[in-house]
C-alpha positions in Angstrom: 2.4 12.0 -10.7 -1.4 11.4 -10.6 -2.9 11.8 -7.1 -6.4 10.0 -6.4 -8.2 12.0 -3.4 -11.4 10.7 -2.2 -14.3 12.2 0.2 -17.3 10.8 1.6 -20.8 11.6 1.0 -22.9 12.8 4.2 -23.9 10.5 6.9 -25.2 10.4 10.2 -28.1 12.8 9.6 -25.8 15.6 8.2 -26.8 17.3 5.1 -23.1 17.7 4.0 -19.7 16.4 4.6 -16.7 18.6 4.9 -14.5 15.8 3.3 -16.8 15.5 0.1 -17.0 19.7 0.1 -13.1 20.1 0.2 -12.1 17.2 -2.0 -14.5 18.4 -4.8 -13.2 22.0 -4.6 -9.5 20.9 -5.0 -7.9 22.0 -8.3 -7.5 19.5 -11.1 -3.8 20.2 -11.0 -1.3 20.9 -8.1 1.7 22.1 -9.7 2.6 19.6 -12.4 0.6 16.7 -10.6 -2.7 15.6 -11.8 -5.7 15.4 -9.2 -8.4 13.0 -9.7 -11.3 13.6 -7.0 -13.9 11.0 -6.2 -16.7 10.5 -3.5 -17.0 7.3 -1.7 -20.2 5.9 -0.1 -20.5 5.6 3.7 -21.4 2.1 3.4 -19.0 -0.8 4.7 -17.5 -2.9 2.0 -19.1 -1.0 -0.7 -16.8 1.9 -0.3 -13.9 -0.4 -0.8 -15.3 -1.8 -4.0 -15.8 1.6 -5.1 -12.2 2.6 -4.0 -10.7 -0.4 -5.8 -12.7 0.5 -9.1 -11.3 4.1 -8.9 -7.8 2.9 -8.3 -8.1 0.5 -11.4 -9.4 3.5 -13.5 -7.2 6.1 -12.4 -3.8 4.4 -11.8 -2.7 6.7 -9.2 0.8 7.1 -7.8 -0.7 8.4 -4.5 -4.1 7.8 -2.8 -5.4 10.2 -0.1 -8.9 9.4 1.4 -10.5 12.0 3.4 -13.2 11.8 6.0 -15.1 13.9 8.7 -14.0 13.6 12.2 -16.5 15.9 14.1 -15.2 16.9 17.5 -11.5 17.1 16.4 -10.0 20.5 16.2 -7.5 20.1 13.6 -6.5 18.1 10.6 -5.6 14.6 11.7 -3.0 12.7 9.6 -3.8 8.9 10.2 -1.0 6.7 11.2 -2.7 3.3 11.2 -5.8 1.4 10.3 -7.1 -1.6 12.4 -8.6 -4.7 11.1 -12.1 -4.1 12.8 -15.4 -2.7 12.4 -17.4 -1.7 15.4 -20.1 0.7 14.4 -21.4 3.2 16.9 -24.2 4.2 14.3 -25.4 2.4 11.1 -23.9 3.2 7.8 -25.9 4.6 4.9 -27.3 1.3 4.1 -28.4 0.7 7.8 -25.4 -1.9 8.4 -23.9 -1.6 11.9 -21.2 -4.4 12.2 -19.9 -4.9 15.7 -16.5 -6.5 16.5 -16.3 -7.9 12.7 -12.8 -8.1 11.0 -12.5 -6.2 7.8 -10.4 -8.8 6.3 -10.6 -12.1 8.2 -7.3 -13.3 6.7 -5.6 -9.9 7.3 -3.2 -8.7 9.7 -4.3 -6.8 12.8 -3.3 -3.4 11.4 -1.6 -1.6 8.6 0.5 1.5 8.7 0.0 4.4 6.2 3.0 4.7 3.9 2.3 8.5 3.3 4.9 10.9 4.9 2.6 11.5 7.7 5.1 13.6 9.8 6.2 15.7 7.1 2.7 16.3 6.1 1.8 17.3 9.6 4.9 19.7 9.9 3.9 21.4 6.5 0.5 21.9 7.4 1.3 23.3 10.8 3.9 25.7 9.2 1.1 27.0 7.0 -0.8 28.2 10.2 -3.4 25.3 10.2 -3.7 23.1 13.2 -2.7 19.5 12.3 -1.4 16.5 14.2 -0.7 12.8 13.7 -3.4 10.7 14.9 -3.1 7.2 16.0 -6.8 6.1 15.8 -9.1 6.5 12.8 -11.8 5.1 14.8 -13.7 1.8 13.8 -16.5 3.1 11.5 -16.1 3.6 7.7 -13.4 5.8 7.8 -11.1 3.3 9.4 -12.6 0.7 7.3 -11.4 2.4 4.2 -8.0 3.2 5.6 -7.4 -0.5 6.3 -9.0 -1.8 3.3 -6.9 0.7 1.1 -3.6 -0.3 2.7 -4.7 -3.9 2.3 -5.4 -3.3 -1.4 -2.0 -1.7 -1.8 -0.2 -4.5 0.0 -2.1 -7.2 -2.2 -2.5 -5.4 -5.5 -0.7 -2.0 -5.8 2.6 -2.3 -4.0 4.2 0.7 -5.6 1.3 3.2 -4.6 1.5 5.5 -1.5 -1.7 5.8 0.5 -3.2 7.0 3.6 -6.2 8.9 5.5 -6.8 12.3 6.7 -9.5 13.2 8.9 -10.9 16.9 8.8 -13.0 18.7 11.4 -16.7 20.0 11.1 -17.5 23.0 9.0 -18.7 26.0 11.1 -22.2 25.5 9.8 -22.2 22.1 11.1 -20.7 23.1 14.5 -23.6 25.5 15.3 -25.8 22.5 15.6 -23.4 20.8 17.9 -22.6 23.0 21.1 -18.8 23.3 21.7 -17.9 21.3 18.9 -14.6 22.8 17.1 -14.8 23.5 13.5 -12.4 24.8 10.6 -13.1 27.0 7.7 -13.6 25.2 4.4 -10.7 27.2 2.8 -8.3 25.9 5.5 -9.3 22.4 5.0 -8.7 22.7 1.1 -5.2 24.3 1.7 -4.4 21.5 4.1 -5.3 18.9 1.6 -3.3 20.6 -1.1 -0.3 20.6 1.2 -0.8 17.2 2.1 -0.9 16.0 -1.6 2.2 18.1 -2.6 4.1 16.9 0.3 3.3 13.2 -0.5 4.6 13.8 -4.0 7.8 15.5 -3.1 8.9 13.4 0.0 10.3 9.7 -0.3 10.2 8.1 3.3 9.4 10.7 6.2 11.0 13.1 8.3 12.2 11.8 11.8 10.7 13.9 14.8 8.4 13.0 17.7 4.6 13.0 17.2 3.8 10.5 19.7 1.3 10.8 22.6 1.6 9.7 26.3 -2.2 8.5 26.4 
């Protein structure tokens, strides 16, 4: 299989992005699967145009987009992308849409079709904190998750895709008091596990990953 994995450029005043750092250090092959690595701009709509161009050129079987979630302590396997942009800070082209649909003609939400619970279980079993997340936010990460699933629904129905959020790196956390962080090696290992699990499992395992609030 061919796996397309994307990270993001730095944003919000940061000099690096753990998603970019981890994705670009992945091996070009995981077992017998090809891994293609790309970086997306942190720009509404432009990121989706770039993603679609990468999909066309790579023809992947699996797409995993990866973004930074500062403040989260573990790997977050996203369940759902919602059809809204509501930017707390401007993107890297100074756009800050508020209450704007990503696709005015699209559904309210799309669910990832990756085996999110199996991925979470496999990463946790490897000793790395991970959980299913039910919100990808309303910034460019959610924009890309929703847009990816919209592209899959409209143009690439045989592709599996989804989104993973990763924590700050320690070098970022020192500038944000009390912010959790994760070593880059653990983030890379978690992404490798996520990619291999996505290749190996059709459907998903059945176990609770819900939350009360």
